[in-house]
Steps between C-alpha positions, in 0.01 A plus 500: 500500500281770660661763277438295187138460587463869563666583166271251315197654663601850412567395140151339476342808634679724261391277212141506610516882525645527152237257370220700664650819351498359157143373542385839626689674214326268248152561656565885498624504139204287389259723694647812341485341153132412555425852634678655198304284261176578674572879480581481129184301430297732714626811311427322166150414610428848621616641166285247315197585716557885437548442136174291476322774701611770241398275208160441660450876556593574132273227371217648726563846358489354146176318566342810636606695187367231271177488696460879470573479128231244454247727678628800293455300164140424592428863573675600189278269287199659655620846406578399151147371450362831618727684256394273214144641545606857556301713260755784510777279378273336236418844353868594432597181330703545191363202333154360578621134512754598773416436873451779749829424661676566178414867556717494816799364298439760226497774766820387663728304257764267656781622282643850414428477130630830361400411141146408597460822693641709220258339249207543740579874541528554124196316388243478785562846648654757254401314187140456617448890516449635154716807421776430754855425396769336704811720498725295746478200742751387744451197733748386766497223757598676821453192730677257265831490690377589845314289765124514479289599782292231661170679433582764235616266225676656206425766250613624151547878480408669176492857357319586181420808296202546276384777280170636353522704190158659563626670810206383716492315838218258445716224356742535803208457734388193309844343529508564877151348526633183329793482746246530787273226362779268394496160670879509517619664825655828362592783731532849333758697702510820306366677191613804318308674220636762267261668251540742209248614241569211267648224712456357852731252661466305825776319687406220734717324765372191669559134587325176434506237779557127475498230759788249476403125534534359838678168520426245775768243574601258766829550675718262693637609839805332643482468880851458661566234761588769753507871536881518511510475123298814467725682744804378323369619160401840640832550667685397188301742290572781745876420483482512125320825506760647744781386276337645190458833674865505604608430143271777370649737758851404398419553134355844572824587686 
């Protein structure tokens, strides 16, 4: 009887130990699950906070740019009012009904109009000097296919040859004076004069400047959720560049 009691007590103890082990395992598994969920939620919250900080920084930069633009517009309006009353600009107006600001647009056109420049050289320069004849005229847009400088704008190069049957130099001087007094920004780069007893010729090389229209537009910037996307995109582009370089070397071989 004593042995049966001892065996029963041992079995009950073993059952209690197994039950406590299962309970402990359940608590540990539940705690691990809760900790894992907390870590995932914490990482997500940190990413959202960092993302919102980047968005706020970009919005702050945009607001600062817009504020500076508003100040610049008010200053620009003041400068335009001053130019409207500028006597020097008013004195060189092509038409009396035009505003003084139109003189600036006439001096620096917004487009490289080759036909307009050719007609102006023929009629308002060479044609305005009695006794001069236009022998040749070549105009080329050197900056048409290249990138324009931020401050230099663009220019049309031209070369013309005029002749004077009297053999004098006064008409050539008058033509150069017209180029000097022209409202259009024209730069004379070189002149060459050849003279005989009966005929004189002058070759001129120069360029007429123009200022392309500046376009102002709003752009949309996409802010990634994390910086990992930028790193992945940059690394993928490097891998592509390396593969392209390898294929080019193989083709050369």
